N, C-alpha and C positions, 0 to 999 in steps of 0.2 A: 131211846132214852131221852127224857126231857132235858132241856138246856135253858140257861138264863136267856132272857129276851123273848121267850115263847109265851104267847097268851094261850092258856089252856082252859078247858072245861073241867071243873073239879066238883066233887061232892062236898059242899061246904056245910059243916055242921052249925046249927044255931048255937048260941052261947049256952043254952041249957043242955045241949047234946041230945035232946029228945028227938030231933029230926034233922034232916039235911036237905039242902037245896042245891041243884046243879047251877053253878055260877062261873063266870070267867074270872081268871086270875093271871097275873103276870109273874112268871118265875124270876126271882132275883138271884137265887143261889141254889146250887145242888144239882143232882141229888148227892147226899152224903153217902158214906160207905154203909150207912144203916137204911138208906132209901128215903131219907127226909128231904124235902125241898122247902125253901123260904119263898113265899109268894105274897103279892099285894093284890087286894081286891080291885076288880075293874067293874065300873058301873056306867050305865047310860044316863043316870040322873046327874044333872049339872052339880059340880062340886067346886065352889069358888075358893075354898081354903084347903091347904095341905093336899093338893092333888095336881096332877099333870094331865092336860087334855091330850087325847090322841084321836087322829082321824085316819081315814083310808090312806092318805098320802104318807103317813108315818110308818106304813107297813112294808116290809120286804116281800112277804108272802101272805096269802090268806086274805080275809076280809072281816070287817065289823059291820053289823047290821045298822048301827047308828054311831054318831060321834060319841066318844066315851071318855071317861076320866079314870086314871089310875090313882087310887086312894093311898097316899104315902103314910097316912095315919092308921092303916089297916094291914099290918105286917103279921103273917101267920106262918106256922110250921105245919106241914102236911106230910103224911106218908104218900109216896108216889103212887101207891096202889089206888088212891082216890081219884087219880086223873082219868077222865073219860074221853079225852081227845085234845088235839091241838087245833086252835082256831086260826092263829096267825103268828108271825114273827116280826118283832119291831126292828126298825132300822137302828144301827149302832148309835147314831147321833141322838135319837129320841130316848133310847135305853140309857145312855150316859146322862141325859137331862133328868131322867127319873132317879137314877142313882144319886145324882147331886142333890135332888130335892129330898130324898130319903136321908141322906147323910146330913144335910142342913137341919132337918127336922129332929133327928136324933141328938145331934150335938147342940142344937139350939142356936147360938149366935155364930157358929162357924160359917164361913162362906160356903155357899152351895158348890158341890163338886170339889171340895177341899181334898187335895191329893194326900195330905197327911192323915186322912181318915180312912186309908185303904190298906190295912194290915191283915187281920184275920177275923172271921166271924166266930163268935162262940158257937159251940155245936148245937145248942137248942135255944137260939135267940127267938123269942116270941114277943107279941105285943105287950104282954105284962111285964117282961123283964128287960126289954131293950134299953130303957133309960138307965136302969141299974147297971147294965153291962157297960154303958158309957161312963158312968160314975166310977166304977171299978177300974176301967181302963185309964181314965184320967188320973186316978190316984197312982197307978203304976207307971204313968208317963207313956202309955201306948194308946192306940186307937182301935176302934172296931171297924172292920171292913164293910163296905156297902157295895159289893159286887164281886 
């Protein structure tokens, strides 16, 4: 069963859903009782903004072919049946750094790693509705979980 902090290979659909490409992704949350996971895109192309770099030294198990970046601006929901394998497992410290970056990106001006932002994930938090989820949570006086 997949777990948060695992870097997996997943059949990643193009935005048109016409085709898919096998790509690495970092599991952030899940699987839910419906089999969904939340994952961030992992790329070997340098990403200077809204990303966290990871190297071989950041892994507990497994390996990366190249230094990579976790794209915190690319949060997606997938059915776990699309997972094709596990590549690696991140260290807890690096996973916490990524969670903090994601939380800071979603909330905007909130400090990265803000503990007040760690309550509950909406069930279907996707790239297109994550900012709206934070706006709703802010109106209710609650926060959206990032791990």
